[in-house]
C-alpha positions in Angstrom: -46.3 -254.6 -61.8 -49.6 -256.4 -61.4 -52.5 -254.5 -62.9 -54.8 -253.5 -60.1 -57.7 -251.8 -62.0 -59.5 -255.1 -63.0 -59.5 -256.3 -59.4 -61.1 -253.1 -58.2 -63.5 -253.0 -61.1 -64.7 -256.6 -60.4 -65.2 -255.7 -56.7 -67.2 -252.6 -57.6 -69.3 -254.6 -60.1 -70.2 -257.2 -57.5 -71.1 -254.6 -54.9 -73.2 -252.6 -57.3 -75.2 -255.7 -58.3 -76.8 -255.7 -54.8 -76.0 -259.3 -53.9 -73.8 -258.4 -50.9 -76.6 -256.7 -48.9 -78.7 -259.6 -47.8 -77.9 -261.3 -44.5 -77.7 -264.7 -46.2 -74.8 -263.5 -48.5 -72.9 -262.1 -45.6 -73.2 -265.3 -43.5 -72.2 -267.4 -46.4 -69.0 -265.4 -46.8 -68.2 -265.7 -43.2 -68.8 -269.5 -43.4 -66.6 -269.7 -46.5 -63.8 -267.8 -44.7 -63.9 -270.2 -41.7 -64.0 -273.2 -44.0 -60.9 -271.9 -45.9 -59.0 -271.5 -42.7 -60.0 -274.9 -41.4 -59.4 -276.8 -44.6 -56.2 -275.0 -45.6 -54.7 -274.5 -42.2 -51.7 -276.6 -42.9 -51.0 -274.6 -46.0 -51.2 -271.3 -44.1 -49.2 -272.7 -41.1 -46.5 -273.7 -43.5 -46.5 -270.3 -45.1 -46.3 -268.5 -41.8 -43.4 -270.9 -40.8 -41.6 -270.0 -44.0 -42.1 -266.2 -43.6 -41.5 -265.8 -39.9 -40.4 -269.1 -38.4 -43.7 -269.4 -36.6 -44.5 -272.7 -34.8 -47.7 -274.3 -36.0 -49.2 -273.9 -32.6 -48.4 -270.2 -32.5 -49.8 -269.8 -36.0 -53.0 -271.4 -34.9 -53.3 -269.3 -31.7 -52.4 -265.9 -33.1 -53.4 -266.1 -36.8 -55.5 -269.0 -38.2 -57.6 -269.8 -35.1 -57.8 -266.1 -34.2 -59.5 -265.2 -37.5 -61.7 -268.4 -37.4 -63.0 -267.3 -34.0 -63.5 -263.7 -35.1 -65.6 -264.9 -38.1 -67.6 -267.2 -35.9 -68.3 -264.4 -33.4 -69.5 -262.1 -36.2 -71.7 -264.8 -37.7 -73.3 -265.6 -34.3 -74.3 -262.0 -33.6 -74.7 -260.5 -37.0 -78.5 -260.7 -37.3 -79.0 -259.0 -34.0 -76.5 -256.3 -34.6 -78.0 -255.5 -38.0 -81.5 -254.9 -36.6 -82.7 -251.3 -37.1 -82.6 -249.2 -33.9 -85.7 -247.1 -33.2 -85.2 -243.5 -32.3 -87.7 -241.3 -30.4 -89.4 -238.7 -32.5 -90.1 -235.2 -31.0 -93.6 -233.9 -30.7 -93.0 -231.4 -33.5 -92.6 -234.2 -36.1 -95.2 -236.7 -34.8 -96.8 -238.8 -36.0 -93.7 -240.4 -37.5 -91.2 -243.2 -37.0 -87.5 -242.9 -37.0 -84.7 -245.4 -36.9 -81.1 -246.0 -37.7 -79.6 -249.0 -39.6 -76.1 -250.1 -40.6 -75.7 -250.1 -44.3 -72.7 -251.2 -46.4 -70.1 -248.7 -47.5 -69.2 -250.3 -50.8 -65.7 -251.5 -51.8 -63.1 -251.6 -49.0 -59.3 -251.7 -49.4 -57.5 -253.6 -46.7 -53.7 -253.2 -46.6 -52.0 -255.8 -44.3 -48.6 -255.9 -42.6 -45.9 -258.6 -42.5 -45.7 -259.4 -38.8 -49.1 -261.1 -38.6 -49.7 -261.4 -42.3 -52.8 -263.6 -42.1 -54.6 -262.3 -39.0 -54.2 -258.6 -39.7 -55.4 -259.0 -43.2 -58.3 -261.4 -42.7 -59.7 -260.1 -39.4 -60.6 -256.8 -41.1 -61.8 -258.8 -44.1 -64.3 -260.7 -41.9 -65.7 -257.4 -40.5 -66.0 -255.8 -44.0 -67.8 -258.9 -45.4 -70.1 -259.0 -42.4 -71.0 -255.4 -43.1 -72.0 -256.3 -46.7 -69.0 -254.9 -48.6 -66.7 -256.3 -51.2 -63.0 -256.2 -50.4 -59.7 -255.8 -52.2 -56.8 -257.3 -50.1 -53.2 -256.2 -50.4 -51.0 -258.6 -48.4 -47.5 -257.6 -47.5 -44.8 -258.4 -49.9 -42.5 -259.0 -47.0 -44.4 -262.2 -46.1 -44.3 -263.7 -49.6 -45.3 -267.2 -48.8 -48.4 -266.1 -46.9 -49.2 -263.6 -49.7 -49.0 -266.4 -52.2 -51.2 -268.7 -50.1 -53.8 -266.0 -49.8 -53.7 -265.4 -53.6 -54.1 -269.1 -54.1 -57.1 -269.8 -51.8 -59.1 -266.6 -51.5 -60.4 -266.8 -55.1 -61.5 -270.4 -54.5 -63.4 -269.8 -51.3 -64.4 -266.1 -51.6 -64.8 -265.6 -55.3 -66.6 -262.2 -55.9 -66.4 -261.2 -52.3 -62.7 -260.5 -52.1 -59.9 -259.9 -54.5 -56.2 -260.3 -53.8 -53.6 -257.9 -55.2 -50.0 -259.1 -54.7 -46.9 -256.9 -55.1 -45.0 -254.1 -53.4 -45.0 -250.3 -53.3 -46.0 -249.8 -57.0 -49.1 -251.9 -56.6 -50.0 -250.3 -53.3 -49.5 -246.8 -54.8 -51.7 -247.8 -57.7 -54.4 -249.0 -55.4 -54.3 -245.9 -53.3 -54.8 -243.8 -56.4 -58.2 -245.5 -57.0 -61.5 -244.7 -55.4 -62.6 -246.8 -52.5 -65.3 -246.4 -49.9 -63.0 -247.2 -47.0 -59.3 -247.9 -46.5 -58.1 -250.1 -43.7 -54.4 -249.9 -43.1 -52.2 -251.7 -40.6 -48.5 -250.7 -40.5 -46.1 -248.0 -39.6 -46.4 -244.2 -39.2 -44.5 -243.2 -42.3 -46.6 -245.4 -44.6 -49.8 -244.4 -42.7 -49.1 -240.7 -43.7 -48.8 -241.7 -47.3 -52.1 -243.6 -47.1 -53.9 -240.6 -45.5 -52.5 -238.2 -48.2 -53.7 -240.6 -51.0 -57.1 -241.1 -49.3 -57.6 -237.3 -49.1 -57.7 -237.0 -52.9 -60.9 -239.1 -52.9 -62.2 -238.0 -49.5 -62.0 -241.7 -48.5 -62.5 -242.5 -44.8 -59.5 -244.4 -43.3 -58.9 -246.7 -40.3 -55.2 -246.7 -39.3 -53.9 -249.5 -37.0 -50.4 -248.4 -36.1 -48.0 -249.1 -33.2 -45.8 -247.1 -31.0 -43.9 -247.8 -27.8 -46.3 -249.7 -25.5 -44.9 -249.4 -21.9 -45.2 -251.8 -18.9 -45.0 -250.5 -15.4 -44.2 -252.9 -12.6 -44.2 -252.2 -8.9 -43.3 -254.2 -5.8 -46.9 -255.1 -5.0 -47.2 -257.6 -7.8 -45.9 -261.2 -8.1 -42.7 -260.6 -9.9 -42.2 -264.2 -11.1 -45.7 -264.3 -12.7 -45.4 -260.8 -14.1 -42.0 -261.7 -15.6 -43.3 -264.8 -17.4 -46.3 -262.9 -18.8 -44.2 -260.0 -19.9 -41.6 -262.3 -21.5 -44.4 -264.1 -23.4 -45.9 -260.9 -24.6 -42.6 -259.3 -25.6 -41.0 -262.3 -27.3 -44.1 -263.8 -29.0 -43.4 -263.8 -32.8 -39.8 -262.9 -31.9 -41.0 -259.5 -30.6 -42.6 -258.5 -33.9 -45.9 -257.7 -32.4 -47.5 -254.2 -32.3 -48.9 -254.6 -28.8 -45.8 -256.2 -27.3 -44.5 -254.5 -24.2 -41.8 -252.2 -25.6 -40.0 -251.3 -22.4 -40.4 -251.8 -18.7 -40.6 -248.9 -16.1 -39.9 -249.7 -12.5 -38.0 -248.5 -9.5 -34.4 -249.9 -9.3 -35.3 -252.1 -6.3 -37.9 -253.8 -8.5 -35.9 -253.9 -11.7 -33.0 -255.9 -10.1 -35.1 -258.9 -9.0 -37.4 -258.5 -12.1 -34.5 -258.9 -14.4 -33.6 -262.2 -12.7 -37.1 -263.4 -13.1 -37.2 -262.4 -16.7 -34.1 -264.4 -17.4 -35.7 -267.4 -15.8 -38.9 -266.9 -17.7 -37.0 -266.6 -21.1 -35.3 -269.9 -20.3 -38.6 -271.6 -19.3 -40.3 -270.4 -22.5 -37.5 -271.0 -25.1 -34.8 -273.0 -23.4 -31.2 -272.1 -22.6 -30.6 -271.5 -26.3 -33.5 -270.0 -28.2 -31.8 -270.9 -31.5 -32.7 -274.5 -30.8 -36.3 -273.8 -29.8 -39.0 -274.6 -32.3 -41.3 -272.3 -30.4 -39.2 -269.2 -31.1 -39.6 -267.3 -34.3 -37.2 -265.6 -36.7 -36.8 -262.0 -37.8 -38.7 -261.3 -41.0 -35.8 -260.1 -43.3 -32.2 -259.0 -43.4 -33.0 -255.3 -43.3 -35.0 -255.6 -40.1 -32.4 -257.9 -38.6 -29.7 -255.3 -39.2 -31.8 -252.6 -37.7 -32.4 -254.6 -34.5 -28.7 -255.4 -34.3 -27.8 -251.7 -34.4 -30.3 -251.0 -31.6 -28.9 -253.7 -29.4 -25.3 -252.7 -30.1 -26.1 -249.1 -29.3 -27.2 -250.0 -25.8 -26.1 -252.1 -22.8 -27.0 -255.8 -23.1 -28.0 -257.2 -19.7 -29.0 -260.6 -21.0 -29.1 -262.3 -24.4 -28.0 -260.5 -27.5 -26.9 -263.7 -29.4 -27.8 -263.6 -33.0 -27.1 -265.3 -36.4 -27.6 -263.2 -39.5 -27.8 -266.3 -41.8 -30.8 -267.8 -40.0 -32.1 -264.4 -38.8 -32.3 -265.8 -35.3 -32.1 -263.0 -32.7 -32.2 -264.2 -29.0 -34.5 -262.6 -26.5 -32.5 -259.7 -25.2 -32.8 -257.5 -22.1 -31.2 -254.1 -22.3 -30.2 -251.4 -19.7 -30.4 -248.3 -21.9 -28.7 -245.0 -21.1 -30.5 -241.7 -21.7 -30.4 -240.9 -25.4 -30.0 -244.5 -26.6 -31.7 -245.0 -30.0 -33.6 -248.0 -28.7 -35.7 -245.6 -26.5 -36.5 -243.3 -29.4 -38.4 -245.6 -31.8 -40.7 -248.6 -31.8 -38.4 -251.7 -31.4 -40.6 -254.3 -33.1 -38.2 -257.1 -32.2 -36.9 -259.2 -29.3 -35.3 -256.4 -27.3 -36.7 -255.4 -23.9 -35.2 -252.3 -22.2 -35.5 -252.0 -18.4 -35.8 -248.4 -17.5 -35.5 -247.2 -13.8 -37.9 -244.5 -12.5 -38.5 -243.0 -9.1 -42.0 -244.3 -9.0 -45.4 -244.3 -10.7 -45.6 -240.5 -11.0 -42.3 -240.3 -13.0 -43.5 -243.3 -15.0 -46.7 -241.6 -15.9 -44.8 -238.4 -16.8 -42.5 -240.3 -19.1 -45.4 -242.1 -20.8 -47.3 -238.8 -21.3 -44.3 -237.1 -22.7 -44.2 -239.5 -25.6 -46.7 -240.5 -28.3 -49.8 -242.1 -27.0 -49.2 -245.9 -26.9 -51.2 -248.6 -28.6 -51.4 -250.4 -25.3 -50.3 -249.7 -21.7 -49.6 -252.5 -19.2 -49.7 -252.1 -15.4 -48.5 -254.8 -13.1 -49.6 -253.7 -9.7 -52.0 -254.8 -6.9 -52.2 -251.3 -5.5 -55.6 -249.7 -6.2 -54.2 -246.2 -6.1 -51.6 -247.1 -8.7 -54.2 -248.7 -11.0 -56.4 -245.6 -10.6 -53.5 -243.3 -11.4 -52.8 -245.0 -14.7 -56.5 -245.2 -15.5 -57.1 -241.5 -14.9 -53.9 -239.8 -15.9 -52.8 -241.6 -19.1 -54.2 -242.1 -22.6 -53.6 -245.2 -24.7 -55.4 -247.5 -27.1 -55.8 -250.1 -24.5 -55.0 -250.4 -20.8 -54.4 -253.9 -19.3 -53.6 -254.9 -15.8 -51.3 -257.8 -15.1 -51.2 -259.2 -18.6 -49.9 -258.0 -22.0 -51.5 -258.5 -25.4 -54.4 -260.8 -24.2 -57.0 -258.1 -24.7 -56.9 -259.0 -28.4 -58.5 -262.4 -27.5 -61.6 -260.7 -26.1 -64.0 -260.4 -29.1 -66.2 -257.7 -27.5 -63.3 -255.3 -26.9 -62.5 -252.8 -29.6 -58.9 -252.9 -30.9 -57.3 -249.7 -32.0 -55.0 -246.8 -31.1 -55.3 -243.2 -30.2 -53.2 -240.3 -31.5 -50.0 -241.5 -33.1 -50.9 -245.2 -32.4 -53.8 -245.1 -34.8 -57.4 -244.0 -35.5 -60.5 -246.1 -35.5 -61.1 -249.6 -34.0 -62.3 -253.0 -35.0 -63.1 -256.6 -33.9 -66.6 -257.9 -33.4 -69.3 -255.4 -33.4 -66.8 -252.6 -33.7 -65.7 -254.0 -37.1 -69.3 -254.0 -38.2 -69.6 -250.3 -37.3 -66.3 -249.4 -38.9 -67.2 -250.9 -42.2 -70.8 -249.6 -42.2 -72.6 -246.3 -42.5 -75.3 -245.8 -39.8 -78.0 -244.3 -41.9 -80.8 -242.2 -40.4 -84.3 -242.9 -41.6 -87.5 -241.0 -41.0 -91.0 -242.0 -42.1 -93.9 -239.6 -41.7 -97.4 -240.3 -43.1 -99.2 -237.6 -45.1 -102.1 -237.6 -42.7 -102.6 -235.9 -40.4 -100.6 -233.1 -41.8 -99.1 -231.7 -38.6 -96.4 -229.9 -40.5 -98.9 -227.1 -41.3 -97.9 -225.8 -37.9 -94.4 -225.0 -39.2 -95.2 -224.0 -42.7 -95.4 -220.3 -43.7 -97.1 -218.0 -43.5 -95.9 -217.5 -39.9 -98.5 -216.0 -37.5 -98.4 -215.0 -33.9 -100.3 -218.2 -33.0 -97.7 -220.4 -34.9 -94.9 -218.5 -33.1 -96.4 -219.4 -29.7 -96.8 -223.0 -30.7 -93.3 -223.3 -32.2 -91.7 -221.6 -29.2 -93.5 -224.0 -26.8 -92.2 -227.0 -28.8 -88.6 -226.0 -29.1 -87.9 -224.0 -26.0 -86.2 -225.8 -23.1 -88.5 -227.3 -20.5 -89.4 -224.8 -17.8 -88.3 -221.8 -19.8 -90.0 -219.3 -22.0 -88.2 -217.2 -24.7 -87.4 -213.7 -23.4 -87.9 -214.7 -19.8 -85.3 -215.4 -17.0 
């Protein structure tokens, strides 16, 4: 097992030295991060191809370029976001000045997942560095090539600012036993509970980016062909191994029938007649995950697809028609299976969604204003998107995060800065004039009248109605 204590100690030493607090240091780290991703993009693309079969273009769009843009967005706005914010001072404290400012937390632990092993580790890193912290990174052992690439290049480009700890559960357990100032975890519910239990021992604040079943509702008012292509893209991106992918479709039967036909056309347009031959289609991460997906598909009715090859871990885009009680509807799929579920209409769809855990994202394909309003007002989800899945991640000003079982806390852009900072309150009051004499003992009748007039609600006097 890799010894984790030295990495944490080095990060603590750098932060305690004070060098991370100036704006110049933060901007330098963001620049170094961008430079690493640009200069070593071929290495990272190759690693992502090895781990997940990602096409270089998909790797650039969803991982390498994504983080590069995130770091650039932070660098562009950081100085303005860090400016102290003045706060009005009540008459009882005047003359004085009050303000809030974002201050670094300290040493941050970021634990990344395997499905987007670069993006979901380095995007939080960018926010933590922008906030003036040092960071310990724990990449997923299930994406070994990407983990090795990060361990190779992070020390060269971000020496002192970030440490990389490779390994599996023993290393993660050892890290969680140590004191951090914030823990940022992306992964599944079971591991998230372990992270929370460990964090409680040191009263460490935690951000959890989880998943859950993200539904899509489609009605007859939308363009089914366009909706199908967008849904197919969002579902089968990264071979379905995406936390915000549409997990299942809800629609009336008269919509599901033509939509199913359009989805088949969309799958062929995106990945060809045989996705095994498509360089644009990824692979399942490991044998265990492949076997789990095969069991889910075999436990339901396959309407299209279902072809698979265990040796190459290719699993074709698959449409399912599940029966009540099928296992595929009881857990997050996290793979290229898309159940089509009939409902009577939007009210039943909303009831089904609300009966389950709150989703990370909810997608509504409808041109009907009343339907859009109903989902806006009667559901709760990490994000709500109309007519497109997953693309909200590409908007740097939108917070990304879940609610309830799909996570706690949010990040991206300014929201990352707030997540990895403490908003400190500051008050400065001169010694002269000494207006505080009015609230110092001994208390007199005159002081009582003055204090009552200062603190009583406007237009009311104590004891009067």
